[in-house]
C-alpha positions as CSV (number, residue, x, y, z in Angstrom):
1,Q,62.2,-67.8,-49.0
2,E,59.1,-66.4,-50.6
3,E,57.1,-67.7,-47.7
4,N,59.7,-66.3,-45.3
5,K,59.5,-62.9,-47.1
6,Q,55.8,-62.9,-46.8
7,L,56.0,-63.9,-43.2
8,T,58.5,-61.1,-42.6
9,L,56.2,-58.6,-44.3
10,K,53.4,-59.9,-42.2
11,V,55.5,-59.6,-39.1
12,E,56.5,-56.1,-40.1
13,E,52.9,-55.2,-40.8
14,L,51.8,-56.8,-37.5
15,E,54.6,-54.8,-35.7
16,R,53.4,-51.6,-37.4
17,K,49.8,-52.5,-36.3
18,L,51.2,-53.3,-32.8
19,Q,53.0,-49.9,-32.7
20,T,49.9,-48.2,-34.0
21,T,47.8,-50.1,-31.5
22,S,50.3,-49.3,-28.7
23,A,50.3,-45.6,-29.7
24,Q,46.5,-45.7,-29.7
25,N,46.5,-47.6,-26.4
26,I,48.8,-44.9,-24.9
27,E,46.5,-42.2,-26.3
28,F,43.5,-44.0,-24.8
29,L,45.3,-44.3,-21.5
30,Q,46.0,-40.6,-21.6
31,V,42.4,-39.9,-22.5
32,I,41.3,-42.2,-19.7
33,A,43.7,-40.5,-17.3
34,K,42.4,-37.1,-18.3
35,R,38.8,-38.3,-18.0
36,E,39.5,-39.8,-14.6
37,E,41.1,-36.5,-13.6
38,S,38.1,-34.7,-15.0
39,I,35.7,-37.1,-13.1
40,H,37.7,-36.5,-10.0
41,Q,37.5,-32.7,-10.4
42,C,33.7,-33.1,-11.1
43,Q,33.3,-35.2,-8.0
44,L,35.1,-32.5,-6.0
45,R,33.0,-29.8,-7.5
46,L,29.9,-31.9,-6.9
47,E,30.8,-32.4,-3.2
48,E,31.5,-28.6,-3.0
49,K,28.1,-27.8,-4.6
50,T,26.4,-30.4,-2.4
51,R,27.9,-28.7,0.7
52,E,26.9,-25.3,-0.8
53,C,23.3,-26.6,-1.5
54,S,23.1,-27.9,2.1
55,S,24.2,-24.6,3.4
56,L,21.8,-22.7,1.1
57,A,19.0,-25.1,2.2
58,R,19.7,-24.3,5.9
59,Q,19.7,-20.6,5.1
60,L,16.5,-21.0,3.1
61,E,14.8,-22.8,6.0
62,M,16.0,-20.1,8.4
63,A,14.7,-17.4,6.0
64,I,11.4,-19.2,5.7
65,E,11.1,-19.4,9.5
66,D,12.0,-15.8,9.8
67,A,9.5,-14.8,7.0
68,K,6.8,-16.8,8.8
69,R,7.6,-15.0,12.1
70,Q,7.5,-11.7,10.3
71,V,4.2,-12.6,8.6
72,E,2.7,-13.5,11.9
73,Q,3.9,-10.3,13.5
74,T,2.5,-8.3,10.6
75,R,-0.8,-10.1,10.9
76,E,-0.9,-9.3,14.6
77,R,-0.1,-5.7,14.0
78,A,-2.7,-5.5,11.2
79,A,-5.3,-7.1,13.4
80,S,-4.4,-4.6,16.2
81,R,-4.6,-1.7,13.8
82,E,-7.9,-2.9,12.4
83,K,-9.4,-3.1,15.9
84,A,-8.1,0.3,16.7
85,A,-9.5,1.6,13.4
86,Q,-12.9,0.0,14.0
87,S,-12.9,1.6,17.5
88,K,-12.0,5.0,16.0
89,V,-14.7,4.6,13.3
90,L,-17.3,3.9,16.0
91,D,-16.1,6.9,18.0
92,L,-16.2,9.1,14.9
93,E,-19.7,7.8,14.0
94,T,-20.9,8.6,17.5
95,Q,-19.3,12.0,17.3
96,L,-20.9,12.5,13.9
97,S,-24.3,11.5,15.2
98,R,-23.9,13.9,18.2
99,T,-22.7,16.7,15.9
100,K,-25.7,16.1,13.5
101,T,-28.0,16.3,16.5
102,E,-26.4,19.5,17.7
103,L,-26.5,20.9,14.1
104,N,-30.2,20.1,13.9
105,Q,-30.8,21.8,17.3
106,L,-28.8,24.8,16.1
107,H,-30.9,25.0,12.9
108,R,-34.1,24.9,15.0
109,N,-32.8,27.5,17.3
110,K,-31.8,29.7,14.4
111,D,-35.2,29.2,12.8
112,D,-36.8,30.1,16.1
113,A,-34.6,33.2,16.5
114,E,-35.3,34.2,12.9
115,R,-39.1,33.9,13.5
116,R,-38.8,35.9,16.8
117,Y,-36.6,38.5,15.0
118,E,-39.1,38.7,12.1
119,S,-42.0,39.0,14.7
120,R,-40.1,41.6,16.7
121,L,-39.2,43.5,13.5
122,Q,-42.8,43.5,12.3
123,D,-43.9,44.7,15.8
124,L,-41.3,47.5,15.7
125,K,-42.4,48.4,12.2
126,D,-46.0,48.5,13.3
127,R,-45.1,50.6,16.4
128,L,-43.0,52.9,14.2
129,E,-45.9,53.3,11.8
130,Q,-48.3,53.9,14.7
131,S,-45.8,56.4,16.1
132,E,-45.4,58.2,12.8
133,S,-49.2,58.2,12.4
134,T,-49.5,59.7,15.9
135,N,-46.8,62.2,15.1
136,R,-48.6,63.2,11.9
137,S,-51.8,63.5,13.9
138,M,-50.1,65.7,16.5
139,Q,-48.5,67.8,13.8
140,N,-51.9,68.3,12.1
141,Y,-53.4,69.1,15.5
142,V,-50.5,71.6,16.2
143,Q,-51.1,73.1,12.7
144,F,-54.8,73.3,13.4
145,L,-54.1,75.0,16.8
146,K,-51.7,77.5,15.1
147,S,-54.2,78.3,12.4
148,S,-57.0,78.6,15.0
149,Y,-54.9,80.9,17.3
150,A,-53.9,82.9,14.2
151,N,-57.6,83.2,13.3
152,V,-58.6,84.2,16.8
153,F,-55.8,86.8,17.2
């Protein structure tokens, strides 16, 4: 009987352990089911992200191609502008050279005109002085004649 009682206790204990284990097993199965669902959701999200990444990669490739095209066009425009600017610089340098030459010629002409003016001015001053001298001489002569006629009469 004692043995039987012990066996009954062992059986009860084993049944409790079995129930606990069964409960744990059920919990584990629920956890596994949740994890499998979570894995399934993650796989779906992964597939969606993979499709999205593929789409973004295609868009990126298109954007890179477009950027390369734009860079090439910009380079071509810049080269064209640079050529035009160099041409304009050469034209401006030629024009500047011509203008400097003309300016130098104008300075020489001005200097020549100033020298001629100074010479003419000096000539006119000399002639004026000579005229005034002649005028004074004539006035003195007229004065002399007046005084001579006054003395005679």
